[in-house]
C-alpha positions as CSV (number, residue, x, y, z in Angstrom):
1,X,0.8,-14.4,-9.1
2,X,-0.5,-12.9,-12.4
3,X,-0.4,-9.2,-13.2
4,X,-4.0,-8.3,-12.4
5,X,-3.8,-10.1,-9.1
6,X,-0.5,-8.3,-8.3
7,X,-2.1,-4.9,-9.1
8,X,-5.0,-5.6,-6.8
9,X,-2.6,-6.9,-4.1
10,X,-0.6,-3.6,-4.1
11,X,-3.6,-1.3,-4.7
12,X,-5.2,-2.2,-1.4
13,X,-2.0,-1.4,0.5
14,X,-1.5,1.9,-1.4
15,X,-5.1,2.9,-0.8
16,X,-4.8,2.2,2.9
17,X,-1.6,4.3,3.1
18,X,-3.3,7.1,1.3
19,X,-6.3,6.9,3.7
20,X,-4.0,7.1,6.7
21,X,-2.2,10.1,5.2
22,X,-5.6,11.8,4.5
23,X,-6.8,11.2,8.1
24,X,-3.4,12.5,9.4
25,X,-4.1,15.8,7.7
26,X,-6.8,16.5,10.1
27,X,-4.3,16.6,13.0
28,X,-2.8,19.8,11.6
29,X,-5.8,21.8,13.0
30,X,-4.3,21.3,16.4
31,X,-1.7,24.0,15.9
32,X,-2.8,27.2,17.5
33,X,-0.6,30.3,18.0
34,X,-2.1,31.0,21.4
35,X,-0.7,27.8,22.8
36,X,3.0,27.0,23.7
37,X,5.0,24.8,21.3
38,X,4.7,21.9,23.8
39,X,1.0,22.2,24.0
40,X,0.7,22.3,20.2
41,X,3.0,19.2,19.8
42,X,1.1,17.3,22.4
43,X,-2.3,18.2,20.8
44,X,-0.8,17.2,17.4
45,X,0.3,13.8,18.6
46,X,-3.0,13.2,20.3
47,X,-4.9,14.1,17.1
48,X,-2.7,11.5,15.3
49,X,-4.0,8.6,17.5
50,X,-6.4,7.4,14.8
51,X,-3.5,7.3,12.3
52,X,-1.4,5.3,14.8
53,X,-4.2,2.8,15.1
54,X,-4.8,2.5,11.4
55,X,-1.0,2.2,10.8
56,X,-0.9,-0.6,13.3
57,X,-3.8,-2.4,11.5
58,X,-2.0,-1.9,8.2
59,X,1.2,-3.5,9.5
60,X,-0.9,-6.5,10.9
61,X,-2.8,-6.7,7.6
62,X,0.4,-6.6,5.6
63,X,1.9,-9.5,7.6
64,X,-1.3,-11.6,8.0
65,X,-3.7,-10.7,5.1
66,X,-6.6,-12.8,6.3
67,X,-6.6,-11.4,9.9
68,X,-6.1,-7.9,8.5
69,X,-9.0,-8.3,6.1
70,X,-11.2,-9.3,8.9
71,X,-10.1,-6.4,11.1
72,X,-10.8,-3.8,8.3
73,X,-14.2,-5.4,7.6
74,X,-15.1,-5.2,11.3
75,X,-14.0,-1.6,11.5
76,X,-15.9,-0.7,8.4
77,X,-19.1,-2.4,9.6
78,X,-18.7,-1.1,13.2
79,X,-18.5,2.5,12.2
80,X,-21.5,2.5,9.9
81,X,-24.1,3.3,12.6
82,X,-21.8,5.9,14.2
83,X,-21.3,7.7,10.9
84,X,-24.9,7.4,9.9
85,X,-26.2,8.9,13.2
86,X,-23.7,11.7,13.0
87,X,-24.5,12.6,9.4
88,X,-28.2,12.3,9.9
89,X,-28.1,14.7,12.9
90,X,-26.2,17.2,10.7
91,X,-28.3,17.0,7.5
92,X,-31.5,15.2,8.4
93,X,-31.5,13.3,5.1
94,X,-31.5,9.5,5.1
95,X,-30.3,9.2,1.5
96,X,-27.4,11.6,2.0
97,X,-26.3,9.8,5.2
98,X,-26.5,6.4,3.4
99,X,-24.4,7.8,0.5
100,X,-21.8,9.1,2.9
101,X,-21.7,5.6,4.6
102,X,-21.3,4.1,1.1
103,X,-18.4,6.4,0.3
104,X,-16.6,6.0,3.6
105,X,-17.1,2.5,4.8
106,X,-17.9,0.5,1.7
107,X,-14.3,0.3,0.4
108,X,-13.1,-1.4,3.6
109,X,-15.9,-4.0,3.6
110,X,-15.7,-5.1,0.0
111,X,-13.8,-8.3,-0.8
112,X,-11.3,-7.2,-3.4
113,X,-8.9,-10.1,-3.6
114,X,-10.1,-13.5,-4.7
115,X,-7.5,-16.1,-3.7
116,X,-7.5,-19.7,-4.7
117,X,-6.6,-22.0,-1.8
118,X,-3.8,-24.3,-3.1
């Protein structure tokens, strides 16, 4: 594996880990001083469910790259209508909603690694 291919190979994994960490930050809003510690912890772990799912997908993609690539593409394409409708209802702008889709789902649907089948 040459150097540029190796950089791309590890960059995809690192970006996925960073995306999971970013999504995990949103679970911190589950802490509320009006709730007991057990209610706060249960809410925190429930808010981390998307991170658990993405972490599982990352482990699968790490072990089997082709299957993982397909899974991330399906997720990226599947969430496009949901994200578009949600953002369009918030800002009523088609172009802004499309740009948000481009920013959020485009990285998971682009083919980054070109492999030669030997």
